[in-house]
C-alpha positions as CSV (number, residue, x, y, z in Angstrom):
1,M,0.0,0.0,0.0
2,Y,3.0,2.3,0.6
3,L,4.2,1.7,-2.9
4,L,0.8,2.9,-4.2
5,G,0.8,5.9,-1.9
6,F,-2.5,4.6,-0.3
7,R,-2.5,5.2,3.4
8,P,-6.1,5.6,4.6
9,W,-5.0,5.1,8.2
10,E,-3.1,8.5,8.1
11,R,-6.1,10.5,6.9
12,G,-7.0,13.3,9.2
13,G,-3.8,13.4,11.2
14,V,-3.4,12.0,14.7
15,D,-6.6,10.2,15.9
16,Q,-8.6,12.3,18.4
17,D,-9.2,9.3,20.6
18,L,-5.4,8.7,20.8
19,A,-4.9,12.3,21.6
20,Q,-7.4,12.0,24.5
21,F,-5.7,8.9,25.8
22,L,-2.3,10.7,25.6
23,D,-3.7,13.8,27.4
24,A,-4.8,11.5,30.3
25,E,-1.5,9.6,30.4
26,E,0.4,12.9,30.5
27,G,-1.9,14.4,33.1
28,A,-1.0,11.5,35.4
29,R,2.8,11.9,34.9
30,R,5.4,14.6,35.3
31,P,7.7,15.6,32.4
32,P,10.0,14.3,31.2
33,Y,7.5,11.5,30.4
34,G,9.9,8.7,29.5
35,Q,10.4,6.5,26.5
36,A,7.6,5.7,24.1
37,L,7.6,3.0,21.3
38,D,5.3,3.4,18.3
39,L,4.8,-0.2,17.0
40,G,4.3,-0.4,13.2
41,C,4.8,3.4,13.0
42,G,4.5,3.6,9.2
43,T,5.5,7.1,8.1
44,G,5.8,8.3,11.7
45,L,2.7,10.5,12.2
46,Q,2.0,9.2,15.8
47,T,5.8,9.0,16.5
48,V,6.4,12.6,15.7
49,E,3.3,13.6,17.8
50,L,4.6,11.7,20.8
51,A,8.0,13.5,20.5
52,R,6.3,16.8,20.2
53,R,4.4,16.1,23.4
54,G,7.7,15.4,25.3
55,W,8.2,11.6,25.0
56,D,11.6,10.2,24.1
57,T,10.2,8.3,21.1
58,V,11.2,5.4,18.9
59,G,9.1,4.3,15.9
60,I,9.6,0.9,14.3
61,D,8.3,-0.5,11.1
62,N,9.4,-3.2,8.6
63,V,8.5,-1.2,5.4
64,P,11.6,0.6,4.1
65,K,9.6,3.2,2.1
66,A,7.5,4.1,5.2
67,I,10.6,4.5,7.4
68,D,12.3,6.6,4.8
69,R,9.3,8.9,4.7
70,A,9.1,9.0,8.5
71,R,12.8,10.1,8.7
72,R,12.0,13.0,6.4
73,R,9.0,14.1,8.4
74,P,9.6,17.3,10.3
75,A,9.9,16.7,14.0
76,T,10.6,18.4,17.3
77,G,11.8,16.6,20.4
78,S,13.5,13.2,20.7
79,V,12.5,10.9,17.9
80,R,14.2,8.0,16.2
81,F,13.0,5.6,13.5
82,V,14.1,2.0,13.2
83,L,13.6,-0.3,10.2
84,G,12.8,-3.6,11.9
85,E,10.2,-6.2,12.8
86,V,7.7,-5.7,15.6
87,T,7.9,-9.5,16.1
88,D,11.6,-9.2,17.0
89,L,11.9,-6.0,19.0
90,A,14.8,-7.3,21.0
91,G,16.7,-7.9,17.8
92,A,15.9,-4.5,16.4
93,G,18.3,-2.8,18.9
94,I,15.7,-0.2,20.1
95,G,16.7,-0.4,23.7
96,A,14.5,-1.0,26.8
97,G,12.7,0.9,29.5
98,F,9.7,2.0,27.6
99,S,6.8,3.4,29.7
100,L,4.4,3.9,26.8
101,F,3.6,1.7,23.7
102,V,1.3,2.9,20.9
103,D,0.0,0.5,18.4
104,R,-2.4,2.1,15.8
105,G,-3.4,-0.9,13.8
106,C,-0.4,-3.3,13.8
107,F,-1.3,-6.0,16.3
108,H,-4.7,-6.7,14.7
109,G,-3.0,-7.8,11.4
110,L,-0.7,-10.4,13.0
111,D,-1.2,-14.1,13.3
112,D,-1.3,-15.8,16.7
113,A,2.4,-16.7,16.8
114,Q,3.4,-13.2,15.8
115,R,1.1,-11.7,18.5
116,G,2.8,-13.9,21.0
117,R,6.3,-12.7,20.0
118,V,5.2,-9.0,20.1
119,A,3.6,-9.5,23.5
120,R,6.8,-11.2,24.9
121,D,9.1,-8.5,23.6
122,V,6.9,-5.6,24.7
123,T,6.7,-7.0,28.2
124,Q,10.5,-7.5,28.3
125,L,11.1,-3.9,27.1
126,A,8.5,-2.3,29.4
127,T,8.9,-0.5,32.7
128,T,6.9,-1.9,35.6
129,D,4.3,0.9,35.2
130,A,4.1,0.8,31.4
131,V,0.9,1.5,29.4
132,M,-0.1,0.3,26.0
133,L,-2.6,2.2,23.8
134,M,-3.8,0.1,20.9
135,F,-6.3,0.6,18.1
136,A,-7.7,-2.6,16.5
137,F,-10.6,-3.5,14.2
138,G,-12.8,-6.2,15.7
139,A,-12.7,-9.7,14.2
140,G,-14.5,-10.4,11.0
141,A,-13.1,-7.8,8.6
142,P,-13.2,-8.9,5.0
143,R,-9.9,-9.6,3.1
144,P,-7.6,-7.8,2.3
145,L,-8.2,-5.8,5.5
146,P,-6.4,-7.0,8.7
147,R,-8.0,-10.0,10.5
148,G,-8.9,-7.9,13.5
149,A,-8.6,-8.5,17.2
150,E,-11.2,-8.6,19.9
151,P,-10.3,-7.2,23.4
152,G,-10.1,-10.7,24.7
153,D,-7.6,-11.6,22.0
154,V,-5.4,-8.7,23.1
155,A,-5.7,-9.5,26.8
156,A,-4.9,-13.2,26.2
157,A,-1.8,-12.3,24.3
158,L,-0.5,-9.7,26.7
159,T,-0.4,-11.7,29.9
160,G,1.0,-9.6,32.7
161,W,-1.0,-6.6,31.5
162,E,-4.5,-5.6,32.5
163,L,-7.1,-4.3,30.0
164,T,-8.3,-1.1,31.8
165,E,-10.3,0.6,29.1
166,V,-12.1,-0.2,25.8
167,R,-13.4,2.7,23.8
168,E,-15.5,1.6,20.8
169,L,-15.7,4.0,17.9
170,P,-18.8,4.8,16.0
171,L,-19.4,2.5,13.0
172,D,-20.0,5.5,10.7
173,G,-16.3,6.4,11.0
174,M,-15.2,2.9,9.9
175,P,-14.3,2.1,6.3
176,P,-17.3,0.9,4.2
177,P,-16.4,-2.8,4.3
178,L,-16.4,-2.7,8.1
179,R,-19.6,-0.7,8.4
180,R,-21.4,-3.2,6.1
181,R,-20.3,-6.1,8.3
182,Q,-20.8,-4.2,11.6
183,V,-17.1,-4.6,12.5
184,P,-16.2,-2.1,15.2
185,G,-12.9,-0.2,15.7
186,R,-11.7,0.2,19.2
187,W,-9.0,1.9,21.2
188,L,-7.7,-0.2,24.1
189,R,-5.7,0.8,27.1
190,L,-3.6,-1.8,28.9
191,Q,-1.6,-1.3,32.1
192,R,1.3,-3.5,33.0
193,R,0.6,-5.3,36.3
């Protein structure tokens, strides 16, 4: 999709629900906020926003064209982009001690084995009080859309984390194939236990 220049997930800038979650997280912390990891960062839209807000931010994606574009995106604050696999975070050399993870549509496209590897690595790289903010379509999306993930799927993969909030988005904001099938989109908040 990057080769075609088709990135519907970047339309409209940073998701307002994500912005609200970030406002709440930052309201409960004192600057400097710590390290944040943007999983499947694409062209870095969320990564740059996190850095602008005061997070020491790393974005990782396995699409070279997306990372090249991300590295050219104007940014303020501490931001770094890594070409690597979210299913091998330890091997990507991104460091550890992350207190915030953002996943805007990466996990819901992975198979079960990949989800397990992401969950393992995220937990290993997380601080004891880390938070994950994740956007995922529900299960049942038609191909070629991602397979989706229900809140229970996410909670089952991320053992050692507690699902603390599920925010379902209105169906009228979903792409037409999802609206027709009544497949919801959701933001999830998980807290490391």
